[in-house]
N, C-alpha and C positions, 0 to 999 in steps of 0.2 A: 480448415486450420483451427487449431485449438488455442485458446487464450488462457494465460495464467491468471491467478487471482489479482495480480496488480495491474491487469489490463494489457500487459504485453503478451507476446506469443511464446509458446513452448519452444525452447531452443531445439528440441528433438525434431521439430518440423523442418529444420534447416538441413537435416542430414540428406545427402545425395544431391543437393542443388549444385554444389561446386563441381562434383564429378560429372554432372550432366550438362553443365552450362556451356553453350556455344554462343559466341558473340554474334548477334543478328547483323546482317549486312546493312540494315537500316541505321544501326548505331555507328557513330563516328569512332575511329580509333581513339584509344586512350590519349589524353593530353596532359601537359604539365600545368600546375597551378602553384605559383610561387607565393610564399608568405614572407613578409619582411621580418628581419630581426627587430628587436625593440629599439635599437639605436640606428636611426636612418639619416643622421646628419653627416657632416664631414665628407669623407670620400665615398659614402654609400651610393649617391647617384651615379657615379662612374661605374661602380660594381654592377648596379642594376642595368645600366646601358650595355655592359659587356655580356651579362647573363642573357638578356633578351636578344642580343645579336648572335648568340651561340646556337640557337635553335628555337623552334616554335614554342612559345609560351602563351597559353590561352588566357591566363588571368594572373594578376598580381594583387595580393591582399595587403593593404596598408594597415599594420597592426602595431600601435604604440600604446603605452600605458602611462598613467600618472602625469599627464601634461594637459594644460588647458587647450580649449579648442582653437584659439588663435595660433598658438605655437604648433599644434598639430596641422593646421591648415598651411602654415608657412613651410613646414617640412614636407607636406604632401604635394604641394604644387609642382616642384620640379620633377618629382617622380611620376606624377600624373602626365606631364608633358612627354616624358620618356616613353611611358606606356602607349600614349597616343601615336607616337612615331613608329612604334613597332606593332601596332594593331593588337595590343594586349589590353584586355579589360582591366580597368582599375576599380578594385573592390575595397570598400572601407569596412574594417572590422568593428563590430559592436554598435557603432554610433550612426543612427539614422539622421540625426541633425547635421553631423559632419558630412555625411554622404550628400545630403541636400545642399549644404553650403558649397561643396566642391563641384557639384554636378557630376558626381561619380557614376561609373557604369553600373555599380551595384553596391550592396551592403550584405555582410555576413552576420547573422544573428545567432548568439548562443541561446541556450534555453532560458536565460534570465534577462535577455536583451530586448524583449518586446515581441508583439504579435506580428507575424508577416502581413496580416490584413491591414494593421495600422501603418506599417512601413509602406505598403503599397499605396495607401491613401495619401501619404505624404510625398512619396517619391515618384509616383506615376506608373503607368503601365509598362514602360519600356525598360525600367531599371531591373537588373537581376537581383533576386533576393535568395540568399542561401541560408540554410538552417542547420545547426549542429544537432545531430540526433544520437550521438554516442554509439551505443550498441543496441538501440531500440527500434524495432520495426514499427511499434505503435507510435512513437514520436515521429518517425519518418512519414507515416501515413497521415498523421495529423498535420504535419508541415505541408505535405502535398495538397491536402484539402484546404489549407489556409492560403494557398496560392504561391508557395515557394517555387522557385525556378530550379533549385537543386537541393539535395539533402547530403549531409556529410556524416560519414561513419568513422569511428576511431576512438581510441588510438590502437592501431593494429600492432605496433611495435613499441618498445620502451623509447621514451623521448625525454630530453632535458629542456625542450622549448617551453613546456608548461606542465603543471601538475595534472595528472590524469588518473581517473578511477575506473574507466570503462575500457575493456579490451575485447572487441568483437572478433568472431571468427570470420575469415574471408568469405565464407559461405553466405553471409548476409548480403554481400555485394551481388552474388549470383542470384539469390532470391529476389532482390530488388530489381535487378536488370531483367529478370524473366517476367516479373509481374507488372512492372511499370515502365513507362517511357521516360519519365522524369530522370534527368541525369543524377548519378551518385558520385560523390567524392570520397576517396580514401585518404585518411590523414593519420599521422603519428609515427615518427621514427622511420620514415620511408627513405631508403637510399637506393642507388642503382643496383646494389647487391641483393636487396631483399624485395624489390618492387615487382618482380615477374609474377609471383603468385597472386598478387592483387590485380594485376592487369588481366591475367588469365581468368580470375574469378568474376570479372565484369566491371571493374572500376572504369568510369568514364573520365575521371580526372584523378591525378595524384597530387595532393597538397603537400608541399615540401618546403621546409625552412632550413633547419640546421645542416642538412646534407649538402645544401648549396652554399650557404653563407659561412659555414665553418670550414669550408674547403676552397679549392680553386673553382670559382663559380662557372667559368667557361668550360672546364673539363667535365664538371658534374652535369651541367645542362646538356652537353654533347653526349654524355653517357646515357642520360635518360632518353634523349632523342633516338639513340640507336635501339633502345628497347621498344619504343613505339613503332618503329619500322618506317 
């Protein structure tokens, strides 16, 4: 494989991976990974309960912004209990210290949120650590070498959940799943209507937010569940 001058790989090397990719029987079927809206108070716990009851959800990421840790912990605690009842992993976005305080099942780190090695030292060997890798195979391999439990690629489709600059081709999922056992997450603008190419390309998880919380959460989770088979 050839590397570009900036340390990443030549995108031309991805050609053909998606066409040739066949999911190995060793890999589990694709699963749903829910991400919270920014507002998780009020009636949101009830919505989460209904969503998790509508189909199998592997993980729920608690993602809030611009509030202090005490308030974040207060909002997180009922959601964490709901996740525990449904055997859904409770993942904290960005904050290793909040994940530690809550005893969360995992933490998801952006590229500016710290080193997975440091997070592992703080959180211990059993906590799941995920890393955002945008459209970069180089960043994904670095994350794997640093001890991440999964890597996340995206945004695959336009999204209003957050501002994005990176738009990978689904072939990156095929390449990753062919080369590495570490699970990969597809994220960004994913709905039941556009998810199938990502599943077929090799995504182990689909990270979804607006498609669920901006619609009827029960119907949308059920629609994703039908895609997973």
